[in-house]
C-alpha positions in Angstrom: -67.1 17.7 86.5 -66.7 16.7 90.2 -63.3 15.9 91.7 -62.8 12.0 92.0 -63.1 11.1 95.9 -59.6 10.6 97.2 -57.6 10.7 100.4 -54.4 12.3 100.4 -51.9 12.9 103.2 -49.3 15.7 103.3 -46.9 14.8 105.9 -44.3 18.1 106.6 -41.6 17.2 109.1 -41.3 19.8 112.1 -38.4 21.7 112.7 -36.3 19.1 110.1 -32.9 20.1 110.4 -32.8 21.2 114.3 -35.2 17.9 114.9 -32.6 15.7 113.3 -29.8 17.4 115.4 -31.8 16.8 118.5 -32.4 13.0 117.8 -28.4 12.7 116.5 -27.8 14.4 120.0 -30.1 13.6 122.7 -28.4 16.3 125.2 -30.0 19.1 122.9 -33.3 17.7 123.7 -36.0 20.4 125.1 -33.1 23.4 124.6 -33.5 26.3 122.1 -31.7 25.1 119.1 -30.8 26.7 115.8 -29.2 25.6 112.6 -27.3 28.1 111.1 -25.0 29.2 108.6 -21.8 30.9 109.5 -22.6 33.6 112.0 -19.2 35.7 111.1 -20.5 36.3 107.4 -23.7 38.2 105.9 -25.2 35.0 104.9 -25.4 34.3 108.8 -29.1 33.3 109.1 -31.1 31.0 110.7 -31.6 27.9 108.5 -34.4 26.2 110.8 -35.1 26.3 114.9 -36.3 24.3 117.3 -39.7 24.7 118.8 -38.2 25.8 122.0 -36.2 28.8 120.0 -39.3 29.9 118.6 -40.8 30.4 121.9 -38.3 33.4 122.1 -39.3 34.7 118.8 -36.5 33.3 116.8 -37.4 32.0 113.3 -36.4 30.8 109.7 -34.1 33.6 108.0 -33.6 36.0 111.0 -29.9 37.0 111.0 -27.9 34.8 113.8 -27.2 38.2 115.8 -30.6 39.0 116.4 -31.5 35.7 116.9 -28.8 35.5 119.5 -30.4 38.8 121.5 -33.7 37.3 121.5 -32.5 34.2 123.0 -29.1 34.5 124.4 -29.4 30.7 125.4 -30.0 29.7 121.9 -27.5 26.5 120.9 -26.2 27.2 117.3 -25.2 24.2 115.2 -23.4 24.4 111.9 -25.6 22.3 109.4 -24.4 18.5 108.5 -26.1 17.7 105.5 -25.5 14.1 105.0 -27.5 13.4 108.3 -30.8 15.3 107.0 -30.0 13.3 103.7 -30.1 10.0 105.7 -33.0 10.7 107.5 -35.0 12.4 104.9 -34.6 8.5 102.8 -35.4 6.9 106.2 -38.6 8.7 106.0 -39.7 8.5 102.7 -38.7 4.4 102.8 -41.6 4.4 105.6 -44.0 5.8 103.7 -43.3 3.6 100.8 -43.9 0.4 102.9 -47.8 1.5 102.6 -47.9 2.4 99.1 -46.1 3.4 96.2 -48.1 6.7 95.7 -45.6 8.5 97.5 -44.2 12.4 95.8 -41.5 13.7 97.5 -41.8 17.5 97.3 -38.8 18.6 99.2 -36.4 16.9 101.9 -38.9 17.4 104.6 -42.2 17.0 103.2 -44.3 14.6 100.6 -47.9 13.6 99.5 -49.1 10.0 99.8 -51.9 9.1 98.2 -54.2 6.6 100.5 -57.3 6.2 98.8 -56.8 2.5 97.8 -55.7 1.6 100.9 -58.2 3.0 103.7 -61.4 4.3 103.8 -62.5 7.6 105.5 -62.9 6.6 108.7 -59.4 4.9 108.8 -57.3 7.4 107.5 -56.8 9.3 110.8 -55.8 5.7 112.4 -53.3 5.4 109.4 -51.9 8.9 110.1 -51.4 8.2 113.7 -49.5 5.0 112.7 -47.3 6.5 110.4 -46.8 9.5 112.8 -45.8 7.4 115.6 -43.5 5.0 113.8 -41.5 8.1 112.4 -41.4 9.1 115.6 -40.4 5.8 117.3 -37.8 4.8 114.6 -36.3 8.2 113.4 -37.1 10.2 116.7 -38.7 12.9 114.3 -41.9 14.6 115.0 -44.4 15.5 112.2 -47.4 17.1 111.0 -49.8 15.6 108.7 -52.9 17.0 106.9 -55.4 14.9 105.4 -57.5 16.2 102.5 -59.2 15.3 99.2 -56.4 17.2 97.2 -53.1 18.4 97.7 -54.2 22.0 98.5 -56.3 20.9 101.3 -53.9 18.7 102.6 -50.9 21.3 102.4 -52.9 23.4 104.1 -54.5 21.3 106.9 -50.5 19.9 107.7 -49.7 23.4 108.6 -52.5 23.9 111.4 -51.1 21.6 114.0 -47.3 21.4 114.7 -45.8 20.2 116.0 -47.3 16.4 115.7 -50.3 17.4 114.7 -52.7 15.4 112.5 -55.8 17.5 110.6 -58.0 16.8 108.4 -59.3 19.4 106.0 -62.6 18.6 104.0 -63.9 21.1 101.2 -67.1 21.5 103.0 -64.8 22.9 105.7 -63.3 25.6 103.3 -65.9 28.4 103.8 -65.2 28.8 107.7 -61.5 27.3 108.3 -59.7 29.0 105.2 -61.9 32.1 104.0 -61.2 33.9 107.1 -57.7 33.6 106.5 -54.8 36.3 105.1 -54.6 35.6 101.5 -50.7 35.6 102.1 -51.4 32.3 104.3 -52.6 30.3 101.2 -50.2 27.9 99.7 -49.4 29.0 96.1 -49.3 32.9 97.1 -46.0 34.4 97.3 -45.0 37.8 98.2 -45.1 39.5 95.3 -48.9 37.8 94.8 -50.0 38.7 97.9 -49.0 42.4 97.1 -50.7 42.4 94.2 -53.8 40.9 95.3 -53.9 43.7 98.5 -53.5 46.3 95.6 -56.5 45.1 94.2 -58.4 45.0 97.7 -58.1 41.6 98.1 -57.0 40.7 101.7 -58.7 37.4 102.7 -58.9 34.2 101.0 -62.6 34.9 101.4 -62.0 37.9 98.9 -60.2 36.1 96.3 -63.5 32.8 96.8 -65.8 35.8 96.2 -64.2 37.1 92.7 -65.5 35.6 90.1 -62.9 33.4 87.8 -62.5 36.1 85.2 -61.4 38.8 87.4 -59.2 36.2 89.3 -57.4 35.8 85.8 -57.9 39.6 85.1 -56.0 40.3 88.2 -53.1 37.6 87.8 -53.4 35.9 84.6 -53.2 32.5 84.4 -52.2 32.1 87.8 -55.1 33.4 88.8 -57.4 30.9 87.5 -55.5 28.2 89.9 -56.0 30.1 93.0 -59.0 31.2 92.4 -60.2 27.2 92.3 -57.8 26.5 95.2 -59.8 29.3 97.1 -62.4 27.2 96.4 -61.0 23.9 97.8 -60.2 22.6 94.3 -57.1 20.9 93.2 -57.0 18.2 90.8 -53.4 17.2 90.7 -52.7 13.6 91.0 -49.6 12.4 93.3 -47.2 11.3 90.9 -44.2 9.3 92.1 -42.4 10.2 88.7 -42.3 14.2 89.5 -39.1 13.2 91.3 -37.7 12.6 88.0 -38.4 15.8 86.6 -35.6 18.2 85.1 -36.2 21.8 85.2 -32.8 23.7 86.0 -29.6 23.6 87.2 -28.3 26.9 89.3 -26.5 28.3 92.3 -26.9 31.6 94.1 -24.2 33.4 96.2 -24.8 35.5 98.7 -22.0 38.6 99.2 -20.3 38.7 102.5 -21.0 42.7 102.0 -22.7 44.8 99.3 -20.6 44.9 96.3 -20.3 47.8 94.1 -17.3 46.7 92.0 -18.1 45.2 88.6 -14.6 43.7 88.2 -15.9 41.5 91.3 -19.1 40.9 90.4 -17.9 39.5 87.2 -15.7 37.1 89.5 -18.5 35.9 91.3 -20.4 35.5 88.0 -17.4 33.5 86.8 -17.3 31.1 90.1 -20.9 30.3 89.6 -21.2 29.8 86.0 -18.3 27.4 86.6 -20.5 25.8 89.4 -23.5 25.6 87.1 -21.3 23.9 84.2 -19.8 21.2 86.1 -23.2 20.2 87.8 -24.6 20.1 84.4 -21.5 17.8 83.5 -22.1 15.8 86.6 -25.6 15.1 85.7 -25.1 14.7 82.3 -27.8 17.7 80.8 -27.8 20.6 78.3 -29.9 23.5 78.7 -31.4 26.1 76.3 -32.1 29.1 78.5 -29.7 31.1 81.0 -30.9 32.9 83.7 -29.1 35.7 85.8 -30.5 37.0 89.4 -29.7 39.9 91.4 -30.7 41.0 94.7 -29.8 44.6 95.6 -28.7 45.6 99.2 -32.5 46.9 99.8 -33.5 43.3 99.0 -35.3 44.2 95.9 -34.7 40.8 93.2 -34.2 41.2 89.4 -33.8 38.7 86.8 -33.2 38.2 83.2 -33.1 35.0 80.9 -31.7 34.6 77.4 -32.7 31.5 75.5 -31.0 29.6 72.5 -32.0 27.3 69.8 -28.8 25.9 70.5 -27.8 23.6 73.8 -25.9 25.4 76.1 -23.7 23.3 78.7 -20.1 24.7 77.9 -18.3 26.5 80.5 -17.2 29.6 78.4 -20.7 30.0 77.0 -22.8 29.9 80.1 -19.7 32.4 81.9 -20.3 34.7 78.4 -24.1 34.8 78.6 -24.8 35.6 82.3 -21.8 38.1 82.5 -23.6 39.8 79.2 -27.3 39.2 80.9 -25.6 40.8 84.6 -24.4 43.6 82.4 -27.7 44.2 81.3 -29.6 44.1 84.1 -27.3 45.9 87.0 -28.2 49.3 87.6 -25.1 49.9 89.3 -26.6 49.8 92.6 -25.2 47.6 95.5 -25.4 44.0 95.1 -26.3 41.4 98.0 -26.9 38.3 96.1 -25.9 36.8 92.1 -27.1 33.9 90.8 -26.7 31.8 87.5 -29.0 29.3 86.4 -29.2 26.9 83.1 -32.9 26.1 82.6 -35.3 24.2 80.0 -32.9 20.7 80.5 -32.4 18.2 78.4 -30.4 15.1 77.8 -28.1 15.0 74.7 -30.4 12.1 73.3 -33.4 14.4 73.6 -31.8 17.0 71.5 -33.8 17.1 68.0 -32.6 20.6 66.6 -29.6 21.2 64.6 -26.2 21.1 66.0 -23.9 23.4 65.4 -20.2 21.0 64.9 -18.5 21.8 68.0 -21.7 20.8 70.3 -21.8 17.7 67.9 -18.8 16.6 68.5 -19.4 16.7 72.4 -22.8 15.2 71.9 -21.3 12.3 69.5 -18.5 11.5 72.4 -21.1 10.4 74.6 -23.2 8.2 72.1 -21.6 5.2 72.7 -22.4 5.5 76.2 -26.1 6.2 75.3 -26.0 3.1 73.5 -25.2 0.9 75.9 -27.7 2.4 78.8 -30.1 1.9 76.0 -29.2 -2.1 75.3 -29.2 -2.9 79.3 -32.1 -0.8 79.5 -34.1 -3.0 76.6 -32.8 -6.4 78.4 -33.3 -5.8 82.4 -35.7 -2.8 81.9 -35.6 0.8 82.1 -34.7 1.4 85.6 -32.1 -0.9 85.7 -29.3 1.8 84.8 -30.0 5.4 84.1 -27.2 7.9 83.2 -25.9 10.3 85.6 -26.8 8.3 88.9 -23.8 8.1 91.3 -23.8 5.8 94.1 -22.6 8.4 96.7 -22.2 12.1 96.4 -20.5 14.4 98.4 -22.5 17.8 98.0 -20.2 20.9 97.7 -22.6 23.6 97.9 -25.5 23.9 100.3 -27.5 25.6 97.9 -28.4 23.3 95.7 -28.8 20.4 98.3 -32.4 20.6 98.7 -33.0 19.9 95.0 -30.5 17.4 94.3 -31.6 15.7 97.5 -34.4 14.3 94.8 -31.3 12.3 93.3 -31.7 9.8 96.4 -35.4 9.0 95.6 -34.2 8.5 91.5 -31.5 5.9 93.7 -34.0 4.1 95.7 -36.3 3.5 92.4 -33.2 2.2 90.8 
């Protein structure tokens, strides 16, 4: 079945954090600027950098010491997340002036379905208008990809930076996308790229020339999706409500040095479990899966999960299961990073499974609040009030910042 003809934009802010800092302090414009963690610690890496810095070979995730070696004049700035949050809100507010079909996917990028407001010939004019408005009103550059689906729009927005506008049609796929390395394809991570290369799939062309069944045999269900995208197919709609999806709450910690002491590692697990439990309580969620991640000194990643029939939300439960999973997972080698996540989230009101007496007591305490919320929603509408929404929030962890910024869009809808 042919896809419904659509016109989608993928808007990608250029060097977002660095650009916000340059907009805030014009003296930084035209200079090599990098937003980075603490240079004195192992986690001192480049979060993002200006295009002037990139000209010296500086790139995201590069250690600060190496970036300074490549660019001695590099100006290092500690991240100021509230500025980035405000800039992101303003950018998405501009997009919503044109249509409600706006889907934020991260703090600095989102999809816009403009099918109902422009024809094909007017799409570039609208993209130019939006791009110029964001530059004029926010002093921030962006690139926009124009395509009939999300995948092609995403690929298109990457092609001209900064301040690019690129059209990518399905008929362009063979001569524009197929010559690219398979690792450059949106949706192909390092592990998938390695697996494809082991199978002799080096270019997107090679993936496209496989049969769909061969792709599935090589990569499982993910192979079907990637095979379709290699042919320029993607039926996903732009979904403004996806901002409300709940998947997981987690925290990770890059250690200051490679740790080999189990006692010390367990202390880190305790700290992370406490943060996760606190965020679950703040958001009003419970979960059904505890997930632990380990990154070893050689950057090898390992993870392990355990799912439960009863809801998980109490600190002692999260900590106990996280420690057990870590002990089962750790092979004794030096650890660079540890992470704890609670997945399969639900609000207590959504729980249908049999509860234990203790968990029932906790959920029951919240019943009057949920009843009040439901009454207000019936009277004033479902978006009039939501559990867990704050008027202001002070983010204490940079690791959760990009996930939690979506709460701003919840408040916008409210």
